[in-house]
N, C-alpha and C positions, 0 to 999 in steps of 0.2 A: 849513319846512312843518310841522314838529312832528307832532302826532297827527292833525290834520285832513288830509284827502287832497286839498284844493283849495288851490292857491297863491294868495297874497294879492296878488301883483303886485310887480314890482321896486320900484315907488314906495312900497310899504307894508312892505317887508321889511328890518327891522333897518338902517335908514338907507341901504338899497340896497347894503350891503357884507356880503353873506352868500354862502356857497358857491353857492346857487341863483341869486342875483343875478349872480354872476360868470359862471355858465354862460350866462345870458341875454346879458350884455354881450359875452361871447366869440362868441355866435351873431351878434350885431350886427357884430362885427369881421369875421367871415368871410362876412357877407351871407346867413347862414342864416335870419335874421329881419330885418324892417325895424326901424329904431331906434324906431319908434313902438309896436312890440309889447311890452307889459309882461308878458305871460303871465298876467295876472290871470284867475282862474277856471280855470286849467289844472289837469288832474288830475296826480297823481304819475306816472302812466304816460307822459303827454305830456312832462313834464319829464325823465324818465329817457330817453326816446327822443331828446330834444334833447341831453341830455348825451352820448349815444353819437355823435351827429353832430358835436358840438363836439370831442369827443375825437379822432375820425377826422380832422377838419380840422386839428387841432394836430399830428397825427402827423408829417407831413413836416418840421416845423420843430422837432422834439424838444421840443415844449411850452415853447419859449422865445421870448419876445417879441423878443429880440435877433436871432433867426434869421428873423423874418418879412420878406417883401419890403417895400420902402419904404412903399408905399401902405397895406398892412395894419398895419405897425408904427406909422405915423402915426395911423391910425384907432384902434388900440389905445391909444396914448398919450393921444389926445384923450378917448376915452370914459372911461378910468380916471382921468385927471386931473379930468374933470368930476364923476365919481362921488365921488371923495375930497373935492373942494371942497364939493360939495353935502352930503355926510355930515358934514363938519366944521361947516358952517353950521347943521346941524340938531342939533349937540351931540355928534356921535360923537367918541369918544376912542379912538384905536387901542390905547392901553395898558390899556383896560378890556375884559374878556371879558364879553359880554352873558349868557353861559350861567352865569356864576358867581353 
Protein backbone atom coordinates (compact mmCIF):
# COMPACT_ATOMS: atom_id res chain seq x y z
CA UNK A 1 0.00 0.00 0.00
CA UNK A 2 3.02 2.23 0.47
CA UNK A 3 2.29 5.88 1.10
CA UNK A 4 -1.05 6.14 -0.67
CA UNK A 5 -3.98 5.11 1.44
CA UNK A 6 -5.97 3.26 -1.23
CA UNK A 7 -5.20 -0.35 -2.09
CA UNK A 8 -4.46 -1.13 -5.76
CA UNK A 9 -6.11 -4.55 -5.69
CA UNK A 10 -4.60 -8.00 -5.36
CA UNK A 11 -4.27 -8.29 -9.14
CA UNK A 12 -2.01 -5.19 -9.23
CA UNK A 13 -0.02 -5.78 -6.05
CA UNK A 14 3.56 -7.02 -6.44
CA UNK A 15 2.63 -10.07 -8.53
CA UNK A 16 -0.15 -10.80 -5.99
CA UNK A 17 2.45 -11.99 -3.50
CA UNK A 18 2.52 -9.25 -0.86
CA UNK A 19 1.47 -9.30 2.79
CA UNK A 20 -1.74 -7.46 1.89
CA UNK A 21 -2.43 -9.89 -0.95
CA UNK A 22 -1.97 -12.77 1.49
CA UNK A 23 -4.50 -11.22 3.87
CA UNK A 24 -7.01 -11.09 1.01
CA UNK A 25 -6.22 -14.65 -0.06
CA UNK A 26 -6.67 -15.85 3.53
CA UNK A 27 -10.01 -14.01 3.68
CA UNK A 28 -11.01 -16.04 0.61
CA UNK A 29 -9.89 -19.24 2.36
CA UNK A 30 -12.10 -18.54 5.36
CA UNK A 31 -15.05 -17.29 3.30
CA UNK A 32 -14.75 -13.78 4.69
CA UNK A 33 -14.70 -12.44 1.11
CA UNK A 34 -15.79 -13.98 -2.17
CA UNK A 35 -12.86 -14.97 -4.38
CA UNK A 36 -13.97 -12.35 -6.87
CA UNK A 37 -13.26 -9.52 -4.37
CA UNK A 38 -9.87 -7.95 -5.18
CA UNK A 39 -10.18 -5.15 -2.61
CA UNK A 40 -9.19 -2.63 -5.27
CA UNK A 41 -9.98 0.87 -4.03
CA UNK A 42 -10.19 -0.19 -0.38
CA UNK A 43 -8.88 2.19 2.28
CA UNK A 44 -6.12 1.21 4.68
CA UNK A 45 -8.74 1.12 7.46
CA UNK A 46 -10.80 -1.48 5.58
CA UNK A 47 -7.69 -3.60 4.94
CA UNK A 48 -6.77 -3.35 8.63
CA UNK A 49 -10.28 -4.45 9.65
CA UNK A 50 -10.01 -7.39 7.24
CA UNK A 51 -6.62 -8.27 8.74
CA UNK A 52 -8.24 -8.42 12.20
CA UNK A 53 -10.96 -10.78 10.92
CA UNK A 54 -8.43 -13.00 9.16
CA UNK A 55 -6.25 -13.14 12.27
CA UNK A 56 -9.25 -14.18 14.36
CA UNK A 57 -10.19 -16.85 11.80
CA UNK A 58 -6.66 -18.32 11.92
CA UNK A 59 -6.59 -18.33 15.74
CA UNK A 60 -8.22 -21.74 16.35
CA UNK A 61 -5.72 -23.33 13.95
CA UNK A 62 -2.59 -21.80 15.44
CA UNK A 63 -2.05 -19.88 12.20
CA UNK A 64 -0.90 -23.12 10.54
CA UNK A 65 -2.36 -24.38 7.28
CA UNK A 66 -1.58 -27.93 8.36
CA UNK A 67 -4.11 -27.59 11.19
CA UNK A 68 -6.97 -26.44 8.98
CA UNK A 69 -9.91 -28.80 8.41
CA UNK A 70 -9.68 -30.65 5.09
CA UNK A 71 -11.98 -28.29 3.15
CA UNK A 72 -10.13 -25.15 4.27
CA UNK A 73 -6.70 -26.76 3.84
CA UNK A 74 -7.59 -27.77 0.28
CA UNK A 75 -8.91 -24.27 -0.51
CA UNK A 76 -5.75 -22.74 0.99
CA UNK A 77 -3.51 -25.01 -1.09
CA UNK A 78 -5.46 -24.28 -4.27
CA UNK A 79 -5.44 -20.51 -3.81
CA UNK A 80 -1.77 -20.27 -2.86
CA UNK A 81 -0.66 -22.66 -5.63
CA UNK A 82 -2.60 -20.56 -8.16
CA UNK A 83 -1.07 -17.35 -6.79
CA UNK A 84 2.47 -18.67 -6.93
CA UNK A 85 2.01 -20.09 -10.42
CA UNK A 86 0.54 -16.78 -11.66
CA UNK A 87 3.32 -14.74 -10.01
CA UNK A 88 6.03 -16.89 -11.58
CA UNK A 89 4.36 -16.56 -14.99
CA UNK A 90 4.52 -12.77 -14.51
CA UNK A 91 8.25 -12.91 -13.71
CA UNK A 92 8.21 -13.11 -9.92
CA UNK A 93 11.38 -14.57 -8.46
CA UNK A 94 11.05 -15.55 -4.79
CA UNK A 95 14.77 -14.96 -4.33
CA UNK A 96 14.48 -11.26 -5.19
CA UNK A 97 13.20 -8.82 -2.59
CA UNK A 98 11.16 -6.16 -4.41
CA UNK A 99 11.89 -3.66 -1.64
CA UNK A 100 15.65 -3.73 -2.21
